[in-house]
C-alpha positions, 0 to 999 in steps of 0.5 A: 507498540508499549508506548502511546506516543503521538509524533508529528501531525498524523494520529497514532492509534495504539494496540495496547492489547487490552481489547479482544478482537471479538469485542471490536468485532461487535462495534464493527457489526453494529456500525456496519449496518449503516457503514458496509465495508469492503476488503480487496486482496491483490494477489498472483495465482502463484500465491495460492500455493504459497505459505500465507494465503490458505491461513488468511482465507481461514482467518477472513472466514471467521471476520463477521463484519465485512459485506463484501471482498474483492480478489484481484488475481493477476498472471491466471490462465483460465484453468487457474482463474477456476482453481482461484474460485475453488479456493475462495469459494469457502469465503461466507462473504459476498466474493468476487475474484477480479481475472485481470487477465481474462478476456472480458476484463481484458476488452473492458481495459482496451476500452479505457485504452482508447480513451487514454485512461488505462494503467500503463504498466502491469503490477500491483498498482494496476491490480488495485485500481480494477479492485477499487473501481470494482468496490465503486461499482458494486454499491456494497460498501461505504468503507474499503481496506486492502491488504496483501496476499503474502502475510505469513504471520496474518491474523483476523484482528488486523482486519478489525484493527484497521478499519475501526478508525474509519468506521467509528461514527464519531472519530472522524477519519477518513484513511487509516494506514496500518503500521508494525515491525518487520521481522520473521523471528531471526532479523530485522526486515523492513530494509527498504523503510528502514535504510531508504525512505525514513533517513532519505525523508530526514535528508530531504527535510535538512536540505530543503527546510521546513516542508508539511509534506515531509513532515507529514510523511516523517510521522507515519512509522511504517509508510510503506505498509500495504495496509489502509483503509478508506472512506468511499469519498477518498476512493472516488477521486484517489489516483493511484501510481502504477508501480512501486510508489503505490504506497507512497503515492496513496499516501501523497494523494491523501495529503493533497486532498484532507486535512491531517485531522482525517488521517491517522495511522494504527497499530495492527499487530506486534510482528509482521512478515511477508514475501522479501524482494531481492536486492538486484543490485546490477539490475535497476529494473527488478527487486529493491532497485527498481522499487526505491527508484520508483519510491524515490521519484514520487517522492520527488514529483510531489515535492516539485508539484509543492512548488521546491526547485530539485536541480542536479545540484540539489540531489547531490546534496541530498544524496550526500546527507541521505548517505550520512543519515542512513548509516547512522540508521544502521548503527541504530538498528545494530543496536536495536537488533542485538537487544532483542537477539536477532541477527544482524548484518551490518556489512550487507545493511550498509552495502544497501544503503551504498545501492540506495544512494546511487538509486537517488542519483538515478531517480534524480536524473530520471526525473530531471529528463523526464519532467511530464512523466505521469505514472499516476492511474486516472481517478475513477471519476476521470474514467466515468467522465470518458466512459458513462458506462463503465461500472455498468461494463465493469459489473458485467465482466466480473458477474460474467466471470464469476458465474461462468 
């Protein structure tokens, strides 16, 4: 981003394109001697044959400062797990694959279920949770980062910039969130951020008044970015959602536990693109419809925890305010797209706004009818309390899978 503007309580670290990746890496190699770094990549087996992951592995093989790479592998048979081991074998870093569907980790999951601390819903949140558990169990890292396995515009500089603020010895940041703008070179992407999250946050601020949490969320340029890095002290006690509210849930947990001076966002790349979700207009259980529902409920839940009283009348007011804000955003982004020579379909954008507006009502109804819903997975500190040898069991299971 070609500016140095600071907005809201979160520090923004811009990339002016003045430092080479190799220069950043030299610092990270030096600091990594006392602050070792691990990277988590949650992945479906199907992504091994996708357009992104092969290139991601080639790029990661050149990263000199990572001590460990942890791959969370979902939806894989035994034969596919062995294919994945071969696929990732060219990585020079210590690399472990969590075969989440394998019998050893499934047995561990049953132990956690017996203690009512296991994730209840399959998906990215569950995958990331188990990877975090292995990171803690391994004892090989002090700082952990995470990014997705489907980034088609991937470059290893993204990893360097993501870790830099948290590993730096004097910055004092415990959590760094990545940001970028989403495009495939032909059109603006990032529809859920552009058309739901940002206008909803601003509608909530209009309806609820001054609120530190909303000010905090509104300062993030891309709050749904799947790339973040955090110190091990954050990891031990954080609770993450098992549904599509993962990114908002993580931001909410960090806000709950840390001052904003310990939190930053960092410019990772000029343009970013990855897999796109279908809209699923008529099916609230899949695609962008499900994603928007989970994200909206995550925000309502956090506001209620902070003392906001949310009634049916409040949700109707929020919907009306959101709708106007979102339509204004459509006009703004049409101008942005036109000036940059990108395609823009205002009709489909407004259709999506209508879906999201209805989602706000649905999320409000779900929240009101089930206020005790707790999609957050237990922190690993709680897991250790319930199952004192959880890390030993985790290490044994993963090491056995990766050695067989």
